[in-house]
mmCIF file of the N, C-alpha and C atoms, coordinates in Angstrom:
data_MODEL
# 
_entry.id   MODEL 
# 
loop_
_atom_site.group_PDB 
_atom_site.id 
_atom_site.type_symbol 
_atom_site.label_atom_id 
_atom_site.label_alt_id 
_atom_site.label_comp_id 
_atom_site.label_asym_id 
_atom_site.label_entity_id 
_atom_site.label_seq_id 
_atom_site.pdbx_PDB_ins_code 
_atom_site.Cartn_x 
_atom_site.Cartn_y 
_atom_site.Cartn_z 
_atom_site.occupancy 
_atom_site.B_iso_or_equiv 
_atom_site.pdbx_formal_charge 
_atom_site.auth_seq_id 
_atom_site.auth_comp_id 
_atom_site.auth_asym_id 
_atom_site.auth_atom_id 
_atom_site.pdbx_PDB_model_num 
ATOM 1   N N  . MET A 1 1  ? 15.521  17.821  -4.130  1.00 0.00 ? 1  MET A N  1 
ATOM 2   C CA . MET A 1 1  ? 14.802  16.588  -4.582  1.00 0.00 ? 1  MET A CA 1 
ATOM 3   C C  . MET A 1 1  ? 14.279  15.811  -3.511  1.00 0.00 ? 1  MET A C  1 
ATOM 4   N N  . LEU A 1 2  ? 14.847  16.117  -2.266  1.00 0.00 ? 2  LEU A N  1 
ATOM 5   C CA . LEU A 1 2  ? 14.139  15.609  -1.120  1.00 0.00 ? 2  LEU A CA 1 
ATOM 6   C C  . LEU A 1 2  ? 12.848  15.608  -0.723  1.00 0.00 ? 2  LEU A C  1 
ATOM 7   N N  . GLU A 1 3  ? 12.874  17.418  -1.223  1.00 0.00 ? 3  GLU A N  1 
ATOM 8   C CA . GLU A 1 3  ? 11.544  17.607  -0.862  1.00 0.00 ? 3  GLU A CA 1 
ATOM 9   C C  . GLU A 1 3  ? 10.398  16.831  -1.617  1.00 0.00 ? 3  GLU A C  1 
ATOM 10  N N  . ASP A 1 4  ? 10.705  16.629  -2.900  1.00 0.00 ? 4  ASP A N  1 
ATOM 11  C CA . ASP A 1 4  ? 9.739   15.687  -3.629  1.00 0.00 ? 4  ASP A CA 1 
ATOM 12  C C  . ASP A 1 4  ? 9.293   14.623  -2.895  1.00 0.00 ? 4  ASP A C  1 
ATOM 13  N N  . TYR A 1 5  ? 10.310  13.731  -2.522  1.00 0.00 ? 5  TYR A N  1 
ATOM 14  C CA . TYR A 1 5  ? 10.113  12.580  -1.412  1.00 0.00 ? 5  TYR A CA 1 
ATOM 15  C C  . TYR A 1 5  ? 9.407   12.785  -0.624  1.00 0.00 ? 5  TYR A C  1 
ATOM 16  N N  . SER A 1 6  ? 9.571   13.871  0.318   1.00 0.00 ? 6  SER A N  1 
ATOM 17  C CA . SER A 1 6  ? 8.673   14.194  1.469   1.00 0.00 ? 6  SER A CA 1 
ATOM 18  C C  . SER A 1 6  ? 7.225   14.472  1.150   1.00 0.00 ? 6  SER A C  1 
ATOM 19  N N  . LYS A 1 7  ? 7.005   14.977  -0.024  1.00 0.00 ? 7  LYS A N  1 
ATOM 20  C CA . LYS A 1 7  ? 5.799   15.516  -0.614  1.00 0.00 ? 7  LYS A CA 1 
ATOM 21  C C  . LYS A 1 7  ? 5.094   13.655  -1.062  1.00 0.00 ? 7  LYS A C  1 
ATOM 22  N N  . ALA A 1 8  ? 5.871   12.966  -1.570  1.00 0.00 ? 8  ALA A N  1 
ATOM 23  C CA . ALA A 1 8  ? 5.312   11.375  -1.969  1.00 0.00 ? 8  ALA A CA 1 
ATOM 24  C C  . ALA A 1 8  ? 5.084   10.435  -0.746  1.00 0.00 ? 8  ALA A C  1 
ATOM 25  N N  . ILE A 1 9  ? 5.918   10.877  0.235   1.00 0.00 ? 9  ILE A N  1 
ATOM 26  C CA . ILE A 1 9  ? 5.537   10.038  1.507   1.00 0.00 ? 9  ILE A CA 1 
ATOM 27  C C  . ILE A 1 9  ? 4.248   10.780  2.154   1.00 0.00 ? 9  ILE A C  1 
ATOM 28  N N  . SER A 1 10 ? 3.821   11.998  1.976   1.00 0.00 ? 10 SER A N  1 
ATOM 29  C CA . SER A 1 10 ? 2.751   12.452  2.963   1.00 0.00 ? 10 SER A CA 1 
ATOM 30  C C  . SER A 1 10 ? 1.376   12.144  1.868   1.00 0.00 ? 10 SER A C  1 
ATOM 31  N N  . CYS A 1 11 ? 1.668   11.990  0.843   1.00 0.00 ? 11 CYS A N  1 
ATOM 32  C CA . CYS A 1 11 ? 0.600   11.701  -0.302  1.00 0.00 ? 11 CYS A CA 1 
ATOM 33  C C  . CYS A 1 11 ? 0.404   10.125  0.116   1.00 0.00 ? 11 CYS A C  1 
ATOM 34  N N  . TYR A 1 12 ? 1.314   9.317   0.077   1.00 0.00 ? 12 TYR A N  1 
ATOM 35  C CA . TYR A 1 12 ? 0.960   8.034   0.443   1.00 0.00 ? 12 TYR A CA 1 
ATOM 36  C C  . TYR A 1 12 ? 0.514   7.579   1.813   1.00 0.00 ? 12 TYR A C  1 
ATOM 37  N N  . GLU A 1 13 ? 1.076   8.468   2.682   1.00 0.00 ? 13 GLU A N  1 
ATOM 38  C CA . GLU A 1 13 ? 0.395   8.357   3.825   1.00 0.00 ? 13 GLU A CA 1 
ATOM 39  C C  . GLU A 1 13 ? -0.860  8.658   4.254   1.00 0.00 ? 13 GLU A C  1 
ATOM 40  N N  . GLN A 1 14 ? -1.082  9.790   3.404   1.00 0.00 ? 14 GLN A N  1 
ATOM 41  C CA . GLN A 1 14 ? -2.755  10.149  3.851   1.00 0.00 ? 14 GLN A CA 1 
ATOM 42  C C  . GLN A 1 14 ? -3.719  9.278   2.945   1.00 0.00 ? 14 GLN A C  1 
ATOM 43  N N  . GLY A 1 15 ? -3.206  8.996   1.744   1.00 0.00 ? 15 GLY A N  1 
ATOM 44  C CA . GLY A 1 15 ? -4.106  7.874   1.369   1.00 0.00 ? 15 GLY A CA 1 
ATOM 45  C C  . GLY A 1 15 ? -4.045  6.601   1.900   1.00 0.00 ? 15 GLY A C  1 
ATOM 46  N N  . LEU A 1 16 ? -2.933  6.292   2.398   1.00 0.00 ? 16 LEU A N  1 
ATOM 47  C CA . LEU A 1 16 ? -3.125  4.969   3.451   1.00 0.00 ? 16 LEU A CA 1 
ATOM 48  C C  . LEU A 1 16 ? -4.057  5.120   4.285   1.00 0.00 ? 16 LEU A C  1 
ATOM 49  N N  . LYS A 1 17 ? -4.143  6.212   5.129   1.00 0.00 ? 17 LYS A N  1 
ATOM 50  C CA . LYS A 1 17 ? -4.803  6.527   6.403   1.00 0.00 ? 17 LYS A CA 1 
ATOM 51  C C  . LYS A 1 17 ? -6.400  6.377   5.855   1.00 0.00 ? 17 LYS A C  1 
ATOM 52  N N  . ILE A 1 18 ? -6.811  6.737   4.669   1.00 0.00 ? 18 ILE A N  1 
ATOM 53  C CA . ILE A 1 18 ? -8.068  6.897   4.109   1.00 0.00 ? 18 ILE A CA 1 
ATOM 54  C C  . ILE A 1 18 ? -8.520  5.161   3.952   1.00 0.00 ? 18 ILE A C  1 
ATOM 55  N N  . VAL A 1 19 ? -7.724  4.810   3.137   1.00 0.00 ? 19 VAL A N  1 
ATOM 56  C CA . VAL A 1 19 ? -8.077  3.424   2.690   1.00 0.00 ? 19 VAL A CA 1 
ATOM 57  C C  . VAL A 1 19 ? -8.044  2.266   3.981   1.00 0.00 ? 19 VAL A C  1 
ATOM 58  N N  . GLN A 1 20 ? -7.249  2.522   4.933   1.00 0.00 ? 20 GLN A N  1 
ATOM 59  C CA . GLN A 1 20 ? -7.394  1.509   6.042   1.00 0.00 ? 20 GLN A CA 1 
ATOM 60  C C  . GLN A 1 20 ? -8.573  1.877   6.739   1.00 0.00 ? 20 GLN A C  1 
ATOM 61  N N  . LYS A 1 21 ? -9.110  3.194   6.890   1.00 0.00 ? 21 LYS A N  1 
ATOM 62  C CA . LYS A 1 21 ? -10.502 3.360   7.398   1.00 0.00 ? 21 LYS A CA 1 
ATOM 63  C C  . LYS A 1 21 ? -11.480 2.668   6.821   1.00 0.00 ? 21 LYS A C  1 
ATOM 64  N N  . TYR A 1 22 ? -11.280 2.130   5.607   1.00 0.00 ? 22 TYR A N  1 
ATOM 65  C CA . TYR A 1 22 ? -12.524 1.673   4.951   1.00 0.00 ? 22 TYR A CA 1 
ATOM 66  C C  . TYR A 1 22 ? -12.287 0.260   4.667   1.00 0.00 ? 22 TYR A C  1 
ATOM 67  N N  . LYS A 1 23 ? -11.274 -0.108  4.738   1.00 0.00 ? 23 LYS A N  1 
ATOM 68  C CA . LYS A 1 23 ? -10.888 -1.482  4.200   1.00 0.00 ? 23 LYS A CA 1 
ATOM 69  C C  . LYS A 1 23 ? -11.700 -2.392  4.409   1.00 0.00 ? 23 LYS A C  1 
ATOM 70  N N  . ASN A 1 24 ? -12.208 -2.632  5.633   1.00 0.00 ? 24 ASN A N  1 
ATOM 71  C CA . ASN A 1 24 ? -13.377 -3.645  6.023   1.00 0.00 ? 24 ASN A CA 1 
ATOM 72  C C  . ASN A 1 24 ? -14.725 -3.501  5.921   1.00 0.00 ? 24 ASN A C  1 
ATOM 73  N N  . HIS A 1 25 ? -14.734 -2.990  4.653   1.00 0.00 ? 25 HIS A N  1 
ATOM 74  C CA . HIS A 1 25 ? -16.009 -2.710  4.046   1.00 0.00 ? 25 HIS A CA 1 
ATOM 75  C C  . HIS A 1 25 ? -16.888 -3.814  3.712   1.00 0.00 ? 25 HIS A C  1 
ATOM 76  N N  . PRO A 1 26 ? -18.050 -3.999  3.964   1.00 0.00 ? 26 PRO A N  1 
ATOM 77  C CA . PRO A 1 26 ? -19.152 -5.221  3.948   1.00 0.00 ? 26 PRO A CA 1 
ATOM 78  C C  . PRO A 1 26 ? -19.322 -5.576  2.607   1.00 0.00 ? 26 PRO A C  1 
ATOM 79  N N  . GLU A 1 27 ? -19.029 -4.860  1.763   1.00 0.00 ? 27 GLU A N  1 
ATOM 80  C CA . GLU A 1 27 ? -19.157 -5.041  0.204   1.00 0.00 ? 27 GLU A CA 1 
ATOM 81  C C  . GLU A 1 27 ? -18.160 -6.051  -0.354  1.00 0.00 ? 27 GLU A C  1 
ATOM 82  N N  . PRO A 1 28 ? -17.571 -7.216  -0.456  1.00 0.00 ? 28 PRO A N  1 
ATOM 83  C CA . PRO A 1 28 ? -16.632 -7.845  -0.886  1.00 0.00 ? 28 PRO A CA 1 
ATOM 84  C C  . PRO A 1 28 ? -15.661 -7.146  -2.151  1.00 0.00 ? 28 PRO A C  1 
ATOM 85  N N  . ALA A 1 29 ? -16.535 -6.488  -3.267  1.00 0.00 ? 29 ALA A N  1 
ATOM 86  C CA . ALA A 1 29 ? -15.801 -5.907  -4.281  1.00 0.00 ? 29 ALA A CA 1 
ATOM 87  C C  . ALA A 1 29 ? -15.168 -4.678  -3.701  1.00 0.00 ? 29 ALA A C  1 
ATOM 88  N N  . ILE A 1 30 ? -15.920 -3.970  -2.740  1.00 0.00 ? 30 ILE A N  1 
ATOM 89  C CA . ILE A 1 30 ? -15.228 -2.729  -2.482  1.00 0.00 ? 30 ILE A CA 1 
ATOM 90  C C  . ILE A 1 30 ? -14.242 -2.802  -1.367  1.00 0.00 ? 30 ILE A C  1 
ATOM 91  N N  . GLN A 1 31 ? -14.125 -3.849  -0.536  1.00 0.00 ? 31 GLN A N  1 
ATOM 92  C CA . GLN A 1 31 ? -13.354 -4.505  0.205   1.00 0.00 ? 31 GLN A CA 1 
ATOM 93  C C  . GLN A 1 31 ? -12.042 -4.861  -0.667  1.00 0.00 ? 31 GLN A C  1 
ATOM 94  N N  . THR A 1 32 ? -12.086 -5.529  -1.519  1.00 0.00 ? 32 THR A N  1 
ATOM 95  C CA . THR A 1 32 ? -11.091 -6.219  -2.140  1.00 0.00 ? 32 THR A CA 1 
ATOM 96  C C  . THR A 1 32 ? -10.439 -4.867  -3.010  1.00 0.00 ? 32 THR A C  1 
ATOM 97  N N  . SER A 1 33 ? -11.055 -3.785  -3.525  1.00 0.00 ? 33 SER A N  1 
ATOM 98  C CA . SER A 1 33 ? -10.482 -2.741  -4.033  1.00 0.00 ? 33 SER A CA 1 
ATOM 99  C C  . SER A 1 33 ? -9.615  -1.984  -3.103  1.00 0.00 ? 33 SER A C  1 
ATOM 100 N N  . ASN A 1 34 ? -10.339 -1.844  -1.629  1.00 0.00 ? 34 ASN A N  1 
ATOM 101 C CA . ASN A 1 34 ? -9.611  -1.132  -0.883  1.00 0.00 ? 34 ASN A CA 1 
ATOM 102 C C  . ASN A 1 34 ? -8.127  -1.358  -0.222  1.00 0.00 ? 34 ASN A C  1 
ATOM 103 N N  . HIS A 1 35 ? -8.445  -3.269  -0.335  1.00 0.00 ? 35 HIS A N  1 
ATOM 104 C CA . HIS A 1 35 ? -7.084  -3.854  -0.160  1.00 0.00 ? 35 HIS A CA 1 
ATOM 105 C C  . HIS A 1 35 ? -5.913  -3.762  -1.312  1.00 0.00 ? 35 HIS A C  1 
ATOM 106 N N  . VAL A 1 36 ? -6.270  -3.509  -2.259  1.00 0.00 ? 36 VAL A N  1 
ATOM 107 C CA . VAL A 1 36 ? -5.419  -3.197  -3.654  1.00 0.00 ? 36 VAL A CA 1 
ATOM 108 C C  . VAL A 1 36 ? -4.580  -2.064  -3.600  1.00 0.00 ? 36 VAL A C  1 
ATOM 109 N N  . ALA A 1 37 ? -5.641  -0.845  -2.880  1.00 0.00 ? 37 ALA A N  1 
ATOM 110 C CA . ALA A 1 37 ? -5.405  0.487   -2.835  1.00 0.00 ? 37 ALA A CA 1 
ATOM 111 C C  . ALA A 1 37 ? -4.117  0.687   -1.861  1.00 0.00 ? 37 ALA A C  1 
ATOM 112 N N  . GLU A 1 38 ? -4.680  -0.140  -0.365  1.00 0.00 ? 38 GLU A N  1 
ATOM 113 C CA . GLU A 1 38 ? -3.701  -0.488  0.866   1.00 0.00 ? 38 GLU A CA 1 
ATOM 114 C C  . GLU A 1 38 ? -2.554  -1.133  0.287   1.00 0.00 ? 38 GLU A C  1 
ATOM 115 N N  . PHE A 1 39 ? -2.155  -1.844  -0.539  1.00 0.00 ? 39 PHE A N  1 
ATOM 116 C CA . PHE A 1 39 ? -1.196  -2.725  -1.237  1.00 0.00 ? 39 PHE A CA 1 
ATOM 117 C C  . PHE A 1 39 ? -0.427  -1.306  -2.171  1.00 0.00 ? 39 PHE A C  1 
ATOM 118 N N  . ARG A 1 40 ? -0.845  -0.918  -2.977  1.00 0.00 ? 40 ARG A N  1 
ATOM 119 C CA . ARG A 1 40 ? -0.019  -0.214  -3.623  1.00 0.00 ? 40 ARG A CA 1 
ATOM 120 C C  . ARG A 1 40 ? 0.263   1.485   -2.665  1.00 0.00 ? 40 ARG A C  1 
ATOM 121 N N  . HIS A 1 41 ? -0.370  1.853   -1.968  1.00 0.00 ? 41 HIS A N  1 
ATOM 122 C CA . HIS A 1 41 ? 0.203   2.758   -0.939  1.00 0.00 ? 41 HIS A CA 1 
ATOM 123 C C  . HIS A 1 41 ? 1.636   2.192   -0.252  1.00 0.00 ? 41 HIS A C  1 
ATOM 124 N N  . LEU A 1 42 ? 1.243   1.054   0.320   1.00 0.00 ? 42 LEU A N  1 
ATOM 125 C CA . LEU A 1 42 ? 2.501   0.499   1.253   1.00 0.00 ? 42 LEU A CA 1 
ATOM 126 C C  . LEU A 1 42 ? 3.621   0.505   0.680   1.00 0.00 ? 42 LEU A C  1 
ATOM 127 N N  . LEU A 1 43 ? 3.762   -0.437  -0.886  1.00 0.00 ? 43 LEU A N  1 
ATOM 128 C CA . LEU A 1 43 ? 4.408   -0.720  -2.071  1.00 0.00 ? 43 LEU A CA 1 
ATOM 129 C C  . LEU A 1 43 ? 5.124   0.763   -2.173  1.00 0.00 ? 43 LEU A C  1 
ATOM 130 N N  . GLY A 1 44 ? 4.113   1.920   -2.658  1.00 0.00 ? 44 GLY A N  1 
ATOM 131 C CA . GLY A 1 44 ? 4.903   3.227   -2.733  1.00 0.00 ? 44 GLY A CA 1 
ATOM 132 C C  . GLY A 1 44 ? 5.669   3.848   -1.687  1.00 0.00 ? 44 GLY A C  1 
ATOM 133 N N  . LEU A 1 45 ? 5.252   3.728   -0.615  1.00 0.00 ? 45 LEU A N  1 
ATOM 134 C CA . LEU A 1 45 ? 6.162   4.108   0.823   1.00 0.00 ? 45 LEU A CA 1 
ATOM 135 C C  . LEU A 1 45 ? 7.264   3.221   0.791   1.00 0.00 ? 45 LEU A C  1 
ATOM 136 N N  . GLY A 1 46 ? 7.456   2.108   0.529   1.00 0.00 ? 46 GLY A N  1 
ATOM 137 C CA . GLY A 1 46 ? 8.309   1.395   0.690   1.00 0.00 ? 46 GLY A CA 1 
ATOM 138 C C  . GLY A 1 46 ? 9.774   1.493   -0.531  1.00 0.00 ? 46 GLY A C  1 
ATOM 139 N N  . ILE A 1 47 ? 9.097   2.153   -1.696  1.00 0.00 ? 47 ILE A N  1 
ATOM 140 C CA . ILE A 1 47 ? 10.090  2.310   -2.572  1.00 0.00 ? 47 ILE A CA 1 
ATOM 141 C C  . ILE A 1 47 ? 10.576  3.545   -2.354  1.00 0.00 ? 47 ILE A C  1 
ATOM 142 N N  . VAL A 1 48 ? 9.561   4.609   -2.066  1.00 0.00 ? 48 VAL A N  1 
ATOM 143 C CA . VAL A 1 48 ? 10.105  5.925   -1.824  1.00 0.00 ? 48 VAL A CA 1 
ATOM 144 C C  . VAL A 1 48 ? 11.004  5.912   -0.477  1.00 0.00 ? 48 VAL A C  1 
ATOM 145 N N  . TYR A 1 49 ? 10.785  5.195   0.740   1.00 0.00 ? 49 TYR A N  1 
ATOM 146 C CA . TYR A 1 49 ? 12.072  5.196   1.276   1.00 0.00 ? 49 TYR A CA 1 
ATOM 147 C C  . TYR A 1 49 ? 13.188  4.539   1.080   1.00 0.00 ? 49 TYR A C  1 
ATOM 148 N N  . GLN A 1 50 ? 13.212  3.405   0.158   1.00 0.00 ? 50 GLN A N  1 
ATOM 149 C CA . GLN A 1 50 ? 14.331  3.004   -0.373  1.00 0.00 ? 50 GLN A CA 1 
ATOM 150 C C  . GLN A 1 50 ? 14.937  3.938   -1.356  1.00 0.00 ? 50 GLN A C  1 
ATOM 151 N N  . LYS A 1 51 ? 14.463  4.580   -2.155  1.00 0.00 ? 51 LYS A N  1 
ATOM 152 C CA . LYS A 1 51 ? 15.095  6.126   -2.354  1.00 0.00 ? 51 LYS A CA 1 
ATOM 153 C C  . LYS A 1 51 ? 15.860  7.038   -1.660  1.00 0.00 ? 51 LYS A C  1 
ATOM 154 N N  . ILE A 1 52 ? 15.197  6.954   -0.845  1.00 0.00 ? 52 ILE A N  1 
ATOM 155 C CA . ILE A 1 52 ? 16.086  7.972   0.052   1.00 0.00 ? 52 ILE A CA 1 
ATOM 156 C C  . ILE A 1 52 ? 16.846  7.236   1.113   1.00 0.00 ? 52 ILE A C  1 
ATOM 157 N N  . ASN A 1 53 ? 17.183  6.220   1.198   1.00 0.00 ? 53 ASN A N  1 
ATOM 158 C CA . ASN A 1 53 ? 18.286  5.377   1.647   1.00 0.00 ? 53 ASN A CA 1 
ATOM 159 C C  . ASN A 1 53 ? 17.486  5.244   3.312   1.00 0.00 ? 53 ASN A C  1 
ATOM 160 N N  . GLN A 1 54 ? 16.275  4.831   3.482   1.00 0.00 ? 54 GLN A N  1 
ATOM 161 C CA . GLN A 1 54 ? 16.115  4.081   4.646   1.00 0.00 ? 54 GLN A CA 1 
ATOM 162 C C  . GLN A 1 54 ? 15.739  2.782   4.497   1.00 0.00 ? 54 GLN A C  1 
ATOM 163 N N  . PRO A 1 55 ? 16.631  1.931   5.013   1.00 0.00 ? 55 PRO A N  1 
ATOM 164 C CA . PRO A 1 55 ? 16.112  0.778   4.450   1.00 0.00 ? 55 PRO A CA 1 
ATOM 165 C C  . PRO A 1 55 ? 15.275  -0.188  5.507   1.00 0.00 ? 55 PRO A C  1 
ATOM 166 N N  . GLN A 1 56 ? 15.328  0.313   6.593   1.00 0.00 ? 56 GLN A N  1 
ATOM 167 C CA . GLN A 1 56 ? 14.483  -0.109  7.690   1.00 0.00 ? 56 GLN A CA 1 
ATOM 168 C C  . GLN A 1 56 ? 13.148  0.118   7.394   1.00 0.00 ? 56 GLN A C  1 
ATOM 169 N N  . GLU A 1 57 ? 12.756  1.557   6.981   1.00 0.00 ? 57 GLU A N  1 
ATOM 170 C CA . GLU A 1 57 ? 11.405  1.890   6.730   1.00 0.00 ? 57 GLU A CA 1 
ATOM 171 C C  . GLU A 1 57 ? 10.996  1.209   5.829   1.00 0.00 ? 57 GLU A C  1 
ATOM 172 N N  . SER A 1 58 ? 11.943  1.106   4.433   1.00 0.00 ? 58 SER A N  1 
ATOM 173 C CA . SER A 1 58 ? 11.411  0.379   3.178   1.00 0.00 ? 58 SER A CA 1 
ATOM 174 C C  . SER A 1 58 ? 11.147  -0.959  3.775   1.00 0.00 ? 58 SER A C  1 
ATOM 175 N N  . ILE A 1 59 ? 12.035  -1.401  4.277   1.00 0.00 ? 59 ILE A N  1 
ATOM 176 C CA . ILE A 1 59 ? 11.501  -3.040  4.547   1.00 0.00 ? 59 ILE A CA 1 
ATOM 177 C C  . ILE A 1 59 ? 10.104  -3.404  5.249   1.00 0.00 ? 59 ILE A C  1 
ATOM 178 N N  . LYS A 1 60 ? 9.898   -2.399  6.097   1.00 0.00 ? 60 LYS A N  1 
ATOM 179 C CA . LYS A 1 60 ? 8.483   -2.352  7.103   1.00 0.00 ? 60 LYS A CA 1 
ATOM 180 C C  . LYS A 1 60 ? 7.583   -2.252  6.167   1.00 0.00 ? 60 LYS A C  1 
ATOM 181 N N  . PHE A 1 61 ? 7.722   -1.191  5.387   1.00 0.00 ? 61 PHE A N  1 
ATOM 182 C CA . PHE A 1 61 ? 6.401   -1.164  4.137   1.00 0.00 ? 61 PHE A CA 1 
ATOM 183 C C  . PHE A 1 61 ? 6.539   -2.101  3.396   1.00 0.00 ? 61 PHE A C  1 
ATOM 184 N N  . LEU A 1 62 ? 7.588   -2.620  2.728   1.00 0.00 ? 62 LEU A N  1 
ATOM 185 C CA . LEU A 1 62 ? 7.275   -3.483  1.385   1.00 0.00 ? 62 LEU A CA 1 
ATOM 186 C C  . LEU A 1 62 ? 7.055   -5.077  2.137   1.00 0.00 ? 62 LEU A C  1 
ATOM 187 N N  . ASN A 1 63 ? 7.227   -5.422  3.419   1.00 0.00 ? 63 ASN A N  1 
ATOM 188 C CA . ASN A 1 63 ? 6.781   -6.588  4.118   1.00 0.00 ? 63 ASN A CA 1 
ATOM 189 C C  . ASN A 1 63 ? 5.177   -6.452  4.066   1.00 0.00 ? 63 ASN A C  1 
ATOM 190 N N  . SER A 1 64 ? 5.003   -5.247  4.531   1.00 0.00 ? 64 SER A N  1 
ATOM 191 C CA . SER A 1 64 ? 3.307   -5.017  4.940   1.00 0.00 ? 64 SER A CA 1 
ATOM 192 C C  . SER A 1 64 ? 2.836   -5.215  3.403   1.00 0.00 ? 64 SER A C  1 
ATOM 193 N N  . ALA A 1 65 ? 3.499   -4.572  2.636   1.00 0.00 ? 65 ALA A N  1 
ATOM 194 C CA . ALA A 1 65 ? 2.461   -4.731  0.889   1.00 0.00 ? 65 ALA A CA 1 
ATOM 195 C C  . ALA A 1 65 ? 2.790   -6.488  0.684   1.00 0.00 ? 65 ALA A C  1 
ATOM 196 N N  . ARG A 1 66 ? 3.658   -6.911  0.639   1.00 0.00 ? 66 ARG A N  1 
ATOM 197 C CA . ARG A 1 66 ? 3.801   -8.360  0.539   1.00 0.00 ? 66 ARG A CA 1 
ATOM 198 C C  . ARG A 1 66 ? 2.826   -9.477  1.169   1.00 0.00 ? 66 ARG A C  1 
ATOM 199 N N  . ALA A 1 67 ? 2.665   -8.880  2.384   1.00 0.00 ? 67 ALA A N  1 
ATOM 200 C CA . ALA A 1 67 ? 1.814   -9.843  3.091   1.00 0.00 ? 67 ALA A CA 1 
ATOM 201 C C  . ALA A 1 67 ? 0.268   -9.739  2.545   1.00 0.00 ? 67 ALA A C  1 
ATOM 202 N N  . ILE A 1 68 ? -0.524  -8.062  2.097   1.00 0.00 ? 68 ILE A N  1 
ATOM 203 C CA . ILE A 1 68 ? -1.420  -7.975  1.406   1.00 0.00 ? 68 ILE A CA 1 
ATOM 204 C C  . ILE A 1 68 ? -1.351  -8.670  0.282   1.00 0.00 ? 68 ILE A C  1 
ATOM 205 N N  . TYR A 1 69 ? -0.595  -8.713  -0.840  1.00 0.00 ? 69 TYR A N  1 
ATOM 206 C CA . TYR A 1 69 ? -0.521  -9.302  -1.719  1.00 0.00 ? 69 TYR A CA 1 
ATOM 207 C C  . TYR A 1 69 ? -0.882  -10.886 -1.817  1.00 0.00 ? 69 TYR A C  1 
ATOM 208 N N  . GLN A 1 70 ? 0.011   -11.586 -0.732  1.00 0.00 ? 70 GLN A N  1 
ATOM 209 C CA . GLN A 1 70 ? -0.157  -12.900 -0.432  1.00 0.00 ? 70 GLN A CA 1 
ATOM 210 C C  . GLN A 1 70 ? -1.805  -13.024 -0.248  1.00 0.00 ? 70 GLN A C  1 
ATOM 211 N N  . GLY A 1 71 ? -2.366  -12.244 0.555   1.00 0.00 ? 71 GLY A N  1 
ATOM 212 C CA . GLY A 1 71 ? -3.798  -12.132 0.623   1.00 0.00 ? 71 GLY A CA 1 
ATOM 213 C C  . GLY A 1 71 ? -4.590  -12.245 -0.597  1.00 0.00 ? 71 GLY A C  1 
ATOM 214 N N  . LEU A 1 72 ? -4.396  -11.408 -1.540  1.00 0.00 ? 72 LEU A N  1 
ATOM 215 C CA . LEU A 1 72 ? -4.702  -10.763 -2.665  1.00 0.00 ? 72 LEU A CA 1 
ATOM 216 C C  . LEU A 1 72 ? -4.865  -12.137 -3.666  1.00 0.00 ? 72 LEU A C  1 
ATOM 217 N N  . LYS A 1 73 ? -3.730  -12.799 -3.704  1.00 0.00 ? 73 LYS A N  1 
ATOM 218 C CA . LYS A 1 73 ? -3.418  -13.842 -4.789  1.00 0.00 ? 73 LYS A CA 1 
ATOM 219 C C  . LYS A 1 73 ? -4.400  -14.561 -5.129  1.00 0.00 ? 73 LYS A C  1 
ATOM 220 N N  . ASN A 1 74 ? -5.332  -15.025 -4.199  1.00 0.00 ? 74 ASN A N  1 
ATOM 221 C CA . ASN A 1 74 ? -6.483  -16.329 -4.681  1.00 0.00 ? 74 ASN A CA 1 
ATOM 222 C C  . ASN A 1 74 ? -7.718  -15.515 -4.875  1.00 0.00 ? 74 ASN A C  1 
ATOM 223 N N  . ASN A 1 75 ? -7.721  -13.899 -4.591  1.00 0.00 ? 75 ASN A N  1 
ATOM 224 C CA . ASN A 1 75 ? -9.136  -13.466 -4.307  1.00 0.00 ? 75 ASN A CA 1 
ATOM 225 C C  . ASN A 1 75 ? -9.883  -13.354 -5.520  1.00 0.00 ? 75 ASN A C  1 
ATOM 226 N N  . PRO A 1 76 ? -11.295 -13.769 -5.740  1.00 0.00 ? 76 PRO A N  1 
ATOM 227 C CA . PRO A 1 76 ? -11.882 -14.419 -6.692  1.00 0.00 ? 76 PRO A CA 1 
ATOM 228 C C  . PRO A 1 76 ? -12.412 -12.682 -7.574  1.00 0.00 ? 76 PRO A C  1 
ATOM 229 N N  . PHE A 1 77 ? -12.141 -11.686 -7.108  1.00 0.00 ? 77 PHE A N  1 
ATOM 230 C CA . PHE A 1 77 ? -12.318 -10.514 -7.500  1.00 0.00 ? 77 PHE A CA 1 
ATOM 231 C C  . PHE A 1 77 ? -11.295 -9.661  -8.601  1.00 0.00 ? 77 PHE A C  1 
ATOM 232 N N  . LEU A 1 78 ? -10.613 -10.427 -8.256  1.00 0.00 ? 78 LEU A N  1 
ATOM 233 C CA . LEU A 1 78 ? -9.246  -9.948  -9.225  1.00 0.00 ? 78 LEU A CA 1 
ATOM 234 C C  . LEU A 1 78 ? -9.070  -10.534 -10.158 1.00 0.00 ? 78 LEU A C  1 
ATOM 235 N N  . SER A 1 79 ? -8.833  -10.072 -11.695 1.00 0.00 ? 79 SER A N  1 
ATOM 236 C CA . SER A 1 79 ? -8.459  -11.292 -12.822 1.00 0.00 ? 79 SER A CA 1 
ATOM 237 C C  . SER A 1 79 ? -7.083  -11.473 -12.540 1.00 0.00 ? 79 SER A C  1 
ATOM 238 N N  . PRO A 1 80 ? -6.547  -12.624 -13.015 1.00 0.00 ? 80 PRO A N  1 
ATOM 239 C CA . PRO A 1 80 ? -5.408  -13.027 -13.199 1.00 0.00 ? 80 PRO A CA 1 
ATOM 240 C C  . PRO A 1 80 ? -4.434  -11.704 -13.956 1.00 0.00 ? 80 PRO A C  1 
ATOM 241 N N  . ILE A 1 81 ? -3.338  -11.724 -13.565 1.00 0.00 ? 81 ILE A N  1 
ATOM 242 C CA . ILE A 1 81 ? -2.356  -10.663 -13.577 1.00 0.00 ? 81 ILE A CA 1 
ATOM 243 C C  . ILE A 1 81 ? -1.578  -11.815 -15.162 1.00 0.00 ? 81 ILE A C  1 
# 
């Protein structure tokens, strides 16, 4: 079971690296899409670390996800949820 969590962490980390590399794209819609993807990867990491009982790591990623979410709340390229 722990092996599955380590695979999940690896996938989220790889995706996060890719998204962060391109998150400041000059096209606003693509930039927004990248920020949403970054939020999802950070949220996923936070949840996985919570599941394996590593609260400090979980809090770090969840707080980062929350900061991105706050920035996305008023984004004109996102429809209301």
